[in-house]
VEXGU-44903 format. One record per residue: residue number from 0; x negated, y negated, z of N, C-alpha, C in turn; residue in three letters. Coordinates in nm, 4 decimals, always signed. Example, Ala and Ser with C-alpha at 12.3 -4.5 7.8 and 13.67 -1.06 7.14 Angstrom:
BEGIN
n,n.u,n.v,n.w,ca.u,ca.v,ca.w,c.u,c.v,c.w,res
0,-1.3190,+0.5690,+0.7800,-1.2300,+0.4500,+0.7800,-1.3200,+0.3300,+0.7800,ALA .
1,-1.2850,+0.2250,+0.7080,-1.3670,+0.1060,+0.7140,-1.2900,-0.0030,+0.7870,SER .
REM end
This chain:
BEGIN
n,n.u,n.v,n.w,ca.u,ca.v,ca.w,c.u,c.v,c.w,res
0,+1.0401,-2.9638,-0.2027,+1.0836,-2.8185,-0.2397,+1.2046,-2.7842,-0.1899,MET .
1,+1.3207,-2.7764,-0.2626,+1.4498,-2.7372,-0.2239,+1.4548,-2.6128,-0.1128,PRO .
2,+1.5390,-2.5757,-0.0315,+1.5425,-2.4710,+0.0606,+1.5816,-2.3484,-0.0390,LEU .
3,+1.6593,-2.3604,-0.1350,+1.6908,-2.2341,-0.2168,+1.5611,-2.1821,-0.2862,ALA .
4,+1.4690,-2.2788,-0.3279,+1.3526,-2.2267,-0.3990,+1.2706,-2.1735,-0.2908,GLU .
5,+1.2562,-2.2128,-0.1641,+1.1761,-2.1564,-0.0656,+1.2177,-2.0152,-0.0228,LEU .
6,+1.3460,-2.0066,-0.0299,+1.4139,-1.8669,+0.0001,+1.3777,-1.7739,-0.0977,ILE .
7,+1.3768,-1.8220,-0.2242,+1.3571,-1.7315,-0.3493,+1.2026,-1.6917,-0.3370,SER .
8,+1.1077,-1.7875,-0.2974,+0.9833,-1.7493,-0.2779,+0.9475,-1.6675,-0.1740,LEU .
9,+1.0210,-1.6763,-0.0682,+0.9988,-1.5723,+0.0415,+1.0571,-1.4400,+0.0141,ALA .
10,+1.1583,-1.4232,-0.0504,+1.2126,-1.3140,-0.1104,+1.1167,-1.2203,-0.1914,GLN .
11,+1.0607,-1.3042,-0.2938,+0.9526,-1.2532,-0.4043,+0.8314,-1.2098,-0.3319,GLN .
12,+0.7949,-1.2855,-0.2105,+0.6917,-1.2475,-0.1254,+0.7072,-1.1124,-0.0638,ALA .
13,+0.8060,-1.1002,-0.0185,+0.8337,-0.9719,+0.0631,+0.8352,-0.8512,-0.0344,LEU .
14,+0.9275,-0.8790,-0.1371,+0.9171,-0.7886,-0.2500,+0.7758,-0.7454,-0.2965,LEU .
15,+0.6838,-0.8228,-0.3295,+0.5733,-0.8197,-0.3715,+0.4841,-0.7311,-0.2680,LEU .
16,+0.4990,-0.7632,-0.1430,+0.4170,-0.6931,-0.0135,+0.4561,-0.5478,-0.0334,ALA .
17,+0.5778,-0.5277,-0.0476,+0.6436,-0.3925,-0.0668,+0.5844,-0.3181,-0.1914,LEU .
18,+0.5737,-0.3738,-0.2964,+0.5456,-0.3199,-0.4198,+0.3831,-0.2841,-0.4139,VAL .
19,+0.3009,-0.3851,-0.3518,+0.1632,-0.3764,-0.3362,+0.1088,-0.2664,-0.2388,VAL .
20,+0.1929,-0.2458,-0.1281,+0.1330,-0.1619,-0.0428,+0.2084,-0.0037,-0.0519,SER .
21,+0.3154,+0.0213,-0.1366,+0.3772,+0.1344,-0.1555,+0.2909,+0.2439,-0.2142,LEU .
22,+0.2104,+0.2045,-0.3165,+0.1287,+0.3265,-0.3735,+0.0259,+0.3795,-0.2575,PRO .
23,-0.0483,+0.2954,-0.1774,-0.1321,+0.3285,-0.0828,-0.0718,+0.4171,+0.0262,VAL .
24,+0.0570,+0.3664,+0.0565,+0.1385,+0.4296,+0.1579,+0.1811,+0.5555,+0.1170,LEU .
25,+0.2253,+0.5747,-0.0165,+0.2593,+0.7257,-0.0623,+0.1466,+0.8041,-0.0736,ALA .
26,+0.0164,+0.7770,-0.1074,-0.0993,+0.8472,-0.0847,-0.1171,+0.8952,+0.0407,VAL .
27,-0.1197,+0.8154,+0.1339,-0.1395,+0.8488,+0.2878,-0.0319,+0.9494,+0.3140,ALA .
28,+0.0944,+0.9248,+0.2725,+0.2106,+1.0316,+0.3355,+0.1705,+1.1527,+0.2577,ALA .
29,+0.1467,+1.1617,+0.1353,+0.1291,+1.2806,+0.0624,+0.0121,+1.3553,+0.1331,ALA .
30,-0.1035,+1.3000,+0.1475,-0.2221,+1.3582,+0.1889,-0.1806,+1.4123,+0.3494,VAL .
31,-0.0962,+1.3241,+0.4338,-0.0600,+1.3701,+0.5614,+0.0151,+1.4863,+0.5579,GLY .
32,+0.1076,+1.5008,+0.4604,+0.1955,+1.6345,+0.4428,+0.1309,+1.7409,+0.4153,LEU .
33,+0.0157,+1.7252,+0.3137,-0.0508,+1.8459,+0.2685,-0.1367,+1.8843,+0.3840,ILE .
34,-0.1982,+1.7987,+0.4576,-0.2680,+1.8337,+0.5761,-0.2039,+1.9024,+0.7005,GLY .
35,-0.0722,+1.8451,+0.7043,+0.0141,+1.9209,+0.8036,+0.0318,+2.0598,+0.7556,ALA .
36,+0.0933,+2.0846,+0.6454,+0.1126,+2.2191,+0.5882,-0.0078,+2.3172,+0.6181,ILE .
37,-0.1191,+2.2712,+0.5601,-0.2747,+2.3329,+0.5910,-0.2731,+2.3692,+0.7363,PHE .
38,-0.2484,+2.2660,+0.8204,-0.2790,+2.3126,+0.9704,-0.1608,+2.3940,+1.0271,GLN .
39,-0.0380,+2.3936,+0.9699,+0.0604,+2.4700,+1.0288,+0.0268,+2.6260,+0.9715,ALA .
40,-0.0183,+2.6292,+0.8439,-0.0436,+2.7625,+0.7925,-0.1627,+2.8289,+0.8620,ALA .
41,-0.2678,+2.7652,+0.8814,-0.3847,+2.8261,+0.9513,-0.3901,+2.7932,+1.0982,THR .
42,-0.3010,+2.7344,+1.1442,-0.2662,+2.7452,+1.2993,-0.4111,+2.6612,+1.3525,GLN .
43,-0.4844,+2.5834,+1.2863,-0.5934,+2.4882,+1.3284,-0.5335,+2.3603,+1.3890,VAL .
44,-0.5403,+2.3466,+1.4891,-0.4910,+2.2083,+1.5652,-0.5994,+2.0952,+1.5929,GLN .
45,-0.6689,+2.0643,+1.4945,-0.7854,+1.9791,+1.5346,-0.7327,+1.8431,+1.4655,ASP .
46,-0.7609,+1.7376,+1.5552,-0.6924,+1.6014,+1.5094,-0.7880,+1.5493,+1.3935,SER .
47,-0.8943,+1.5789,+1.3962,-0.9850,+1.5341,+1.2869,-0.9438,+1.5587,+1.1344,ALA .
48,-0.8883,+1.6962,+1.1375,-0.8381,+1.7356,+1.0011,-0.7188,+1.6768,+0.9477,LEU .
49,-0.6441,+1.5947,+1.0421,-0.5432,+1.5178,+1.0018,-0.5873,+1.3787,+0.9651,GLY .
50,-0.6728,+1.3143,+1.0298,-0.7104,+1.1705,+1.0095,-0.8303,+1.1680,+0.8820,HIS .
51,-0.9073,+1.2429,+0.8939,-1.0230,+1.2142,+0.7885,-0.9903,+1.2339,+0.6281,PHE .
52,-0.9112,+1.3489,+0.5965,-0.8644,+1.3342,+0.4584,-0.7732,+1.2070,+0.4090,PRO .
53,-0.6944,+1.1591,+0.5049,-0.6136,+1.0525,+0.4898,-0.7020,+0.9183,+0.4691,LYS .
54,-0.7966,+0.9065,+0.5707,-0.9020,+0.7844,+0.5644,-0.9745,+0.7937,+0.4158,PHE .
55,-1.0148,+0.9129,+0.3740,-1.0922,+0.9215,+0.2565,-0.9780,+0.9015,+0.1240,VAL .
56,-0.8579,+0.9503,+0.1415,-0.7628,+0.9301,+0.0378,-0.7058,+0.7779,+0.0282,ALA .
57,-0.6927,+0.7235,+0.1305,-0.6499,+0.5714,+0.1320,-0.7764,+0.4845,+0.0885,VAL .
58,-0.8962,+0.5144,+0.1391,-1.0129,+0.4301,+0.0823,-1.0055,+0.4525,-0.0651,THR .
59,-0.9945,+0.5670,-0.1287,-1.0135,+0.5792,-0.2586,-0.9014,+0.5197,-0.3350,LEU .
60,-0.7833,+0.5270,-0.2865,-0.6565,+0.4510,-0.3561,-0.6811,+0.3119,-0.3465,ALA .
61,-0.7282,+0.2712,-0.2328,-0.7629,+0.1066,-0.2299,-0.8673,+0.0656,-0.3364,LEU .
62,-0.9803,+0.1589,-0.3403,-1.0754,+0.1293,-0.4370,-1.0164,+0.1130,-0.5824,ALA .
63,-0.9328,+0.2104,-0.5979,-0.8819,+0.2178,-0.7466,-0.7745,+0.1085,-0.7675,LEU .
64,-0.6910,+0.0959,-0.6773,-0.5620,+0.0031,-0.6842,-0.6052,-0.1433,-0.6424,LEU .
65,-0.7187,-0.1560,-0.5832,-0.7469,-0.2889,-0.5313,-0.7311,-0.4149,-0.6466,GLY .
66,-0.8244,-0.3886,-0.7571,-0.7893,-0.4861,-0.8552,-0.6452,-0.5301,-0.9119,PRO .
67,-0.5773,-0.4080,-0.9176,-0.4296,-0.4232,-0.9692,-0.3648,-0.5135,-0.8455,TRP .
68,-0.3865,-0.4649,-0.7202,-0.3088,-0.5297,-0.6101,-0.3659,-0.6992,-0.6016,MET .
69,-0.5037,-0.7228,-0.6143,-0.5276,-0.8581,-0.6359,-0.4735,-0.9402,-0.7394,GLY .
70,-0.4708,-0.8808,-0.8569,-0.4075,-0.9506,-0.9735,-0.2655,-0.9931,-0.9494,ARG .
71,-0.1907,-0.8902,-0.8811,-0.0483,-0.9105,-0.8555,-0.0137,-1.0420,-0.7519,GLN .
72,-0.1279,-1.0308,-0.6459,-0.1034,-1.1461,-0.5427,-0.1533,-1.2641,-0.6071,ILE .
73,-0.2634,-1.2640,-0.6812,-0.2962,-1.3875,-0.7484,-0.1969,-1.4548,-0.8326,LEU .
74,-0.1271,-1.3725,-0.9051,-0.0166,-1.4097,-1.0017,+0.0855,-1.4743,-0.9282,SER .
75,+0.1364,-1.4016,-0.8147,+0.2328,-1.4574,-0.7463,+0.1773,-1.6034,-0.6680,PHE .
76,+0.0719,-1.6272,-0.6233,+0.0335,-1.7271,-0.5625,+0.0253,-1.8510,-0.6677,THR .
77,-0.0279,-1.8086,-0.7930,-0.0247,-1.9272,-0.8905,+0.1131,-1.9597,-0.9423,LEU .
78,+0.2079,-1.8668,-0.9512,+0.3546,-1.9040,-0.9553,+0.3971,-1.9943,-0.8448,ARG .
79,+0.3675,-1.9543,-0.7361,+0.4263,-2.0242,-0.6129,+0.3821,-2.1622,-0.6043,ALA .
80,+0.2676,-2.1960,-0.6408,+0.1958,-2.3289,-0.6459,+0.2119,-2.3984,-0.7727,PHE .
81,+0.2967,-2.3341,-0.8619,+0.3146,-2.4080,-0.9879,+0.2052,-2.4124,-1.0756,GLY .
82,+0.1009,-2.3350,-1.0775,-0.0129,-2.3396,-1.1620,+0.0142,-2.3081,-1.2869,VAL .
83,+0.0982,-2.2028,-1.2940,+0.1283,-2.1356,-1.4477,+0.2463,-2.1867,-1.4902,GLN .
REM end
């Protein structure tokens, strides 16, 4: 396999990792921001209030987006090994 093709596959893999992880990270960031605003507004400084909603939201996001993420990774893997 030529070096240029390996570099291209590495670039595609990094871009795929970004695309696949970005929706879950966005959900975690949004829930974290809402939780921080709620904590600031109510002056409740309990750390469980910051972590539990993010845990639930990320779990739901992974459950909903997991099949799509798996299909994207499988498609890339098949392309990388020349199966398709």
